[in-house]
C-alpha positions in Angstrom: -10.3 -40.4 -15.9 -10.7 -36.9 -17.4 -13.7 -34.6 -17.1 -14.3 -32.1 -19.8 -17.0 -29.4 -19.7 -18.4 -27.5 -22.6 -16.8 -24.0 -22.1 -16.2 -22.5 -25.5 -13.6 -21.7 -26.8 -11.6 -23.6 -24.3 -13.5 -26.8 -24.7 -16.4 -28.0 -27.0 -18.5 -31.0 -26.2 -20.8 -31.8 -29.0 -23.2 -34.7 -29.3 -23.7 -37.2 -26.5 -27.5 -37.5 -26.8 -29.2 -40.8 -26.6 -26.2 -42.5 -25.2 -24.0 -41.6 -28.2 -20.2 -40.8 -27.8 -19.7 -37.0 -27.5 -17.1 -35.3 -29.6 -14.5 -33.3 -27.8 -12.5 -30.3 -29.3 -11.0 -27.0 -28.4 -7.9 -25.6 -26.8 -7.9 -27.7 -23.7 -8.4 -31.0 -25.6 -5.4 -30.1 -27.7 -3.3 -28.9 -24.8 -3.7 -32.1 -22.6 -1.5 -34.5 -24.8 1.0 -31.7 -25.3 1.4 -31.4 -21.4 1.8 -35.2 -21.3 4.4 -35.2 -23.8 6.4 -32.3 -22.1 6.2 -34.1 -18.7 7.4 -37.3 -20.4 4.4 -39.3 -19.4 2.6 -41.9 -21.4 -0.8 -42.2 -19.9 -4.1 -43.5 -21.5 -7.2 -41.4 -20.5 -10.7 -41.4 -21.1 -12.7 -38.1 -21.6 -16.0 -37.8 -19.9 -18.5 -35.0 -20.6 -19.4 -33.0 -17.6 -22.1 -30.4 -17.3 -21.9 -28.5 -14.0 -20.3 -25.7 -12.2 -17.0 -25.1 -10.5 -18.5 -26.1 -7.1 -18.4 -24.7 -3.6 -17.8 -26.0 -0.2 -20.8 -27.4 1.6 -21.8 -27.2 5.2 -20.8 -30.9 5.7 -17.3 -30.3 4.4 -17.8 -31.7 1.0 -17.6 -30.0 -2.3 -20.1 -29.6 -5.1 -19.5 -29.3 -8.8 -16.2 -30.0 -10.5 -14.5 -29.6 -7.1 -16.6 -32.4 -5.7 -15.6 -34.7 -8.7 -11.9 -34.1 -8.0 -12.0 -34.3 -4.2 -14.4 -37.2 -4.1 -12.0 -39.3 -6.4 -14.6 -39.6 -9.2 -12.1 -38.1 -11.7 -8.4 -37.7 -11.8 -8.3 -34.6 -14.0 -10.7 -31.9 -15.1 -10.5 -29.7 -18.2 -12.4 -26.9 -16.7 -11.9 -23.1 -16.6 -12.0 -22.9 -12.8 -11.0 -19.9 -10.7 -8.4 -21.0 -8.2 -9.4 -19.4 -4.9 -7.2 -19.8 -1.8 -10.0 -22.1 -0.4 -9.9 -24.4 -3.5 -6.1 -24.4 -3.5 -6.2 -26.2 -0.3 -7.9 -29.3 -1.9 -6.7 -29.2 -5.6 -3.7 -28.4 -7.7 -3.9 -26.4 -11.0 -1.9 -25.4 -13.9 -0.6 -21.7 -13.8 -3.1 -19.3 -15.4 -2.9 -19.3 -19.2 -5.6 -16.9 -20.1 -6.9 -13.6 -18.6 -10.4 -12.5 -19.4 -9.9 -9.0 -18.2 -13.3 -8.6 -16.7 -14.4 -5.0 -15.8 -17.2 -2.9 -14.7 -18.9 -0.6 -17.2 -20.7 2.7 -16.0 -22.4 5.4 -17.9 -20.3 8.6 -18.1 -20.6 12.0 -19.7 -19.7 12.6 -23.4 -16.2 13.7 -24.3 -16.9 15.4 -27.6 -17.1 18.9 -26.0 -14.8 21.7 -27.1 -13.9 22.0 -23.4 -13.2 18.3 -22.8 -9.5 19.0 -22.3 -10.5 20.7 -19.0 -12.2 17.6 -17.7 -9.1 15.9 -16.1 -9.1 18.5 -13.4 -11.9 20.1 -11.5 -12.5 23.9 -11.6 -11.0 24.3 -8.1 -7.8 22.6 -9.3 -7.6 24.8 -12.5 -8.1 27.9 -10.3 -5.3 26.8 -7.9 -3.0 26.1 -10.8 -3.7 29.7 -12.2 -3.1 31.1 -8.8 0.1 29.3 -8.5 1.2 30.5 -11.9 0.4 34.1 -11.1 2.2 33.9 -7.7 5.3 32.3 -9.3 5.4 35.1 -12.0 5.2 37.7 -9.3 7.7 36.0 -7.0 10.2 35.6 -9.9 9.8 39.3 -10.9 10.3 40.4 -7.4 13.4 38.3 -6.7 14.9 39.3 -10.0 14.1 43.1 -9.2 15.7 42.8 -5.7 18.8 41.1 -6.8 19.1 43.2 -9.9 19.0 46.4 -7.8 21.6 45.0 -5.6 23.9 44.3 -8.5 23.1 47.8 -10.0 24.1 49.6 -6.8 27.3 47.6 -6.6 28.0 48.4 -10.2 27.4 52.1 -9.7 29.8 52.2 -6.6 32.5 50.7 -8.8 31.9 52.5 -12.0 29.6 55.4 -11.4 26.0 56.0 -12.3 26.8 57.6 -15.6 28.1 54.1 -16.9 24.8 52.4 -16.1 22.8 51.5 -19.2 19.0 51.6 -19.5 19.2 47.9 -20.2 20.7 47.2 -16.7 18.0 49.2 -15.1 15.0 47.6 -16.8 13.4 44.5 -15.2 12.3 41.4 -16.9 8.7 40.9 -15.8 7.6 39.9 -19.3 10.5 37.4 -19.5 9.5 35.7 -16.3 5.9 35.6 -17.3 6.8 33.8 -20.5 9.3 31.4 -18.9 6.8 30.4 -16.2 4.1 29.8 -18.7 6.4 27.8 -21.0 7.4 25.5 -18.1 3.7 25.0 -17.2 3.0 23.6 -20.6 6.1 21.5 -20.5 8.2 23.5 -22.9 10.5 25.4 -20.5 14.1 26.3 -20.7 16.6 27.7 -18.2 15.8 31.2 -16.8 17.6 34.0 -18.4 18.2 35.7 -14.9 21.6 35.4 -13.2 20.0 35.4 -9.8 20.3 32.1 -7.9 17.2 33.0 -5.9 15.2 33.2 -9.2 16.9 29.9 -10.5 15.8 28.1 -7.2 12.2 29.2 -7.4 12.1 28.4 -11.0 13.5 24.8 -10.3 10.8 24.4 -7.8 8.1 25.6 -10.1 9.5 23.3 -12.8 9.2 20.2 -10.5 5.7 21.2 -9.6 4.7 21.5 -13.3 6.2 18.1 -14.1 4.1 16.6 -11.4 0.8 18.2 -12.5 1.5 17.4 -16.2 1.9 13.8 -15.3 -1.3 13.8 -13.3 -3.1 15.6 -16.1 -1.8 13.0 -18.7 -3.0 10.2 -16.5 -6.4 11.7 -16.0 -6.8 12.6 -19.7 -6.9 8.8 -20.4 -9.4 8.3 -17.6 -11.0 11.6 -17.2 -12.3 11.5 -13.5 -11.8 15.0 -12.3 -10.0 15.7 -9.0 
């Protein structure tokens, strides 16, 4: 005894009016004999049209709907797209899921065709913090490079004399650090040109921070809910 409900495209039940025999077709109708063959079972079965819901547990402990048909012994099998909840699983057995409908909630959102839509993944506060972090990193890199450069310069002058110190050795690299910090922020950075380990450590920390923020921006760009 097999119940089949009209649930396109899984199952189609056509006809059956005025006592005529309904016609069954669809995915579940074709799947049933295939399952019997794979299970090496030779069973004769009768299809019966069913027009009802999945069913719920009643106050008296019985089930309504197709659950009631199964638990009450009125049918042996149901071709029905039933959601297998933990409560229903205590009374029946079902095949593994073979189709995911992918239901979702749709909400109205703002339009994304603005020239400034690339700013939407982050809020104004987040952008301000990022700009502040960029400026602070540039200043810190310049300061550290200047301190270590002066220390190396004094050591060089003690060994070789001030007359051997070139202008290139005295000049700082503020512009270089600005360019390096900005390039890393947009994901196109390279190793810093400074030989100072303090500069390299700060630059590595800035690079890790940029990677995290770029990953967050990429995720939010697909789902632009600002944070």
